Structures are given as C-alpha cells and as structure tokens.
C-alpha positions, 0 to 999 in steps of 0.5 A: 923707165927711170921717170916711172920709178921716180914717180912710184917712189914719190907716191910710196913715200907720200903714203908712208909719211901719212901713216904716222900722222894718222896713227898719232891722231888715232891715239889722241882720239883714243886717249881723249875718250873716257874709259868705261871700265865698269861696263867692260867688267860686267861683260867680262864676267858674263863671257867668263861665267864668273860672278861679279865682285861688288867691291871691284864693280864699285871701284871701277864705277868710281874710276869711270866717274873720275874727272882727273882722267884726261889726256895722258894722265895715268890713274891708280886703281885701288882695290885694297881689301882693307878699305873701311869706307865701303863693304869689301868682298876681297879679291880672289884669284878668279876675280883677278883673272876677270880684272886683268882682262878688263885692264889689259888694254887700258892705257889710262891705268898705270897703277894697281893696288891689290893689297890685303886681299886673298890672292894665292899662287894661282892669282900670281899666275894672272899677275905674271901674264898681265905683266908680260902683256901690259905695257902701261903699268908702273906701280903694283901693290900686292902686299899682304896677300897669300902669294908663296914661293911658286907665285914669286917665281912667276912674278919675278920671271915676268919681270925679266921681260917687263919694261914698264913696272917701276915699283913692286910691293910684295910686303907680307907675302911669305915667299920665303928664301927660295922665292926671294932668290927669284927676285935676286935673279930678276935684278940681274936682268931687269933694268926698269924697276926702281923700287922693290919692297920685300919686307916681311916676306920671310927671306933668309940669309942666302936671299939677302946675300944674293940680292946684295950681289945683284945690286953691285951690278944693277944700276936702275934700282933706287930703293929696296926694303929688306925688313924682317928677314929670317936670320939664324946666325949672329955673325951678321954676314948679311950686313957685311955683304950689304955693306960691300954692295954699298961701296960700289952701288952708285944708284941706291937712294933708299935702304930699309934694314929693320929687324936684322938683329944688327949690332954694333959690328954691323953698323961699323961695317955699314959706316965704313962702306958709306964713307965711299957711297955718294948716293944713299939718302935714306937709311932705315936701321929701326928695330935692331940692337944698336947701342951707344957704341954703334951710334958712335960710328954713325956720329963719325960718319955724319961728320963727313957724309954729304949725302944722307938725308934721313936716318931712322934709328927707332926702337934701338937702345942708343941711350943718352950717350948715343944721342950725345954723339949724334948731337955733336955731329949735327951741331958742328959738322953735318948739314945734310941730314934733314930727318932723324928718328930716335923713338923708343931708344931709352933716352932721357932729358940729357940726350933729348935736350942735347938734340934740341940744342943741336937743332938751334945751330943746325938749320937743315935738320927739319924733322925729328921724332922722339916719342917713346923716350923719357920725356922729362920736364927739361925735354918738354920745355926744350921741344916746346920752345923749338915748336913755339919759336917756329924752328920745328914745325908741328907737322915735322915732329911726333910731339905737341906741347900743352900746359897743365898747372904751369908745367909743360908736357908733350902729347903724341902726334901720329907723325913719323918717317913712314906714317902711311907705310901700311895704310893710306888715308881714307879721305884721299891723298895726304896733302901735307907730306911733312907728316910723313917725312920719308915722302916729303924728303926722299921720295923715289918715284911718284908712286910712293 
C-alpha cells in the first residue's frame, strides 16, 4: 500500500512539474506572434454594430506594421485627437468601448494615448472597466477630453485595485474639486502609480489639502502636477499643507505648482520644508507672484540643499536682485542644480550677466533659460561667449547668438524645461532630450 502511494505521488509530482514549462512555452509562443489589432478592431465593430472610426483603424494598422514589436517589449498606441499628419475623426465614448474590447487581452500594448478627443463621463466608464480588467497598461493619457466629476470617480475607484498603471494624465479635464477628492482618496490605497497629472483640472483648496495629506503616507508616487487650481483665498494655506507634506514624504521627486498665486510667504514655507527633504529633484514654481524677497529664501536653500536638480521660476517677478541671490548661491555653494528657468522675470543685464558669470565657476549647471527678459548688449555678449566656448550647449538654452553690424544679438529657440508637455513631435520621438531638459535630467518613468 505504501509502495502504491509512493508511485502515485511520483506520477502526480511529475505531472505538476510539466505544467509550468508548458505554460512558459505557450506564453513565449504567444509573445512571439505579431498582433493583428486592426483585424480584431474590424471584427469588434461588426459584432457590436458600431461603425469603424477611420482614424483608429489607421493607427492600429500602423501598430500592426511596427517592426519594433518583438519579444516582451511593450508599445504605446497613440490615438491623439490633435494629430496633424493624418485626417482625424476624434474618439467618442462608443469608439472607446470598441477599442477597449480590442486591447483587453493584448499583452503588447502597455501605453494608451487618447489626448485631445471627445471622451465624456460615459467614456470614463469604459476606461474604468478597462483598468480593472487589463493587467498590462502602464501609461494612460486622457488629457484635454470632456471627463467630469463622475468620470473622475469611476477612474479613481478603478485604481483602488489596479496594480499596473504607473502614469496617468488627466490634464485639462474639468473634474473640479469633488473629482480631485476621489483621486486624493485613491492615493491612500494605490501603491503602484508613480506619476499623476491633475494640472488644469479646476481642483480647489479642499482637494489640494487632501492630496497633500495623502502624500504624507503614500510612498509610491514620485511625481505630481497640481498646476492651475481654482483658489479663492490669499492665505496660501494650500502651500502650507504641501510644505508640511514635503517634510515627511521620502519618495516625491517632481512637484509642479504653477499658477498657485504663490507669494513670498509660501516660498518661505516651501524652503523651510525642503531643508528636511532629501528626495525632491524637480520643483516647478512658474507663473506665480514670487518677487526678489521670495527668491532670497530660495538662494539660501540652494546653499545647503544637495538634492534639487531642476528649478523653474518662469513668469514670476524676481528682477535683477533675485537673480543676484541665485547667482551667488550657484557660484560659490550649490553643485547639484542642473537646470534653471528664469524666463519672463523682469531681468536686465545686471541679473542675467551675474547668472552667466556663475556658470563659469559652477560646472554642474548645464541648462539655463532666459528668454522674455531685457536682453541688452552685455547679456548678449555674455551668453554668446558661454555658447561659443562650449560651456553652454545650444540645446540647453533658449537663445542663439547672431551678429549684425558688429553687434551680438540673441534669437529665441523653442527649447525649455517642458518643451513637449502639451504636444509630441510629429516626426516621432525626440532624439535629443537636452532640448526638453525635464526629460533629460529628472525623468520619473519611461513614459514621460
């Protein structure tokens, strides 16, 4: 009896061992087969009784032809409604339902770009279902659709259980304060998401405070965009809560706080917090009301901070005195900052030349953006010298020198910290990321 049991056990054991190898072999066979997404799309349209969207059909045909699909390498399907190279019929909620059924089991598709279409809360329901059932999607771009509060609730709730999505862009969808609160609740539960973009979403004070509170515990999120909230108070309480969060959050790398009506008081609170923070590399304070006094706090911070790599002060009013504070810190103390933007800040030759002199002693600062200030002759000569000597690479600044009648002038270049935030090149991926310094220096995930 014991011998019979032993024999049966060995047979069962052998059978169990054979299953994993068969599964792996089958998976490798599946992964080696090129997807036929276009054919699946045609069939799904027929089965659901929905007319084909010619733009979606075109994109899927191009994906099927892509020679880059091999092995386990994932792809991003880009169905952006602002595509200028082919006729575009923007994606509707019904179109998305069909597309989701096609991509449901596709192991090749790890990214989906649906920016600038006409998706509403009904489409958000299909997105939520897709996020709950799909285990491969890492990147989802829904920027500038028509998703509102109820759609935000559906998507945020789906992310309570989703364990694959790393980057979500909701930019420009008017989800309002209530919709933002659902994402704040999600951040208390989700431990996979690495980057969340809620810029231009009309979130309010309550939402910002709730997100800041959630990020005191969340240690997976590495980047968040909170640009242009709707704030009706001058007390800067949202900045105070964000500063308190920065004191304890050990994982946040990138923080965007454009158009927060931030003044010198708020900057001082942020600087106090960043003395205790050792993770933040990218701080965006563009389009606020920061003056020379506020930059004085930033100058003192840069003398001691050993983490910050990108500082965006574009469209403030720091003037020459503020630039002098920054140049002093950069020339003699700071050796970690690699990119600085002071565009449209009321600077003249005194401040701009001071920054150029700082670059001669500080070899770490490699990208600087100065357009929109008073570029007098001294400034033109100073930055022309930096470029001609090779200290400043042409792709790492937004000005280019030229000479007329023996005088040096500077022309504008379309380079910056976020050159491709709202659009992507029609010719394909940007090969030189220095022109878009935020990608070259502090990229959080491969889907940036």
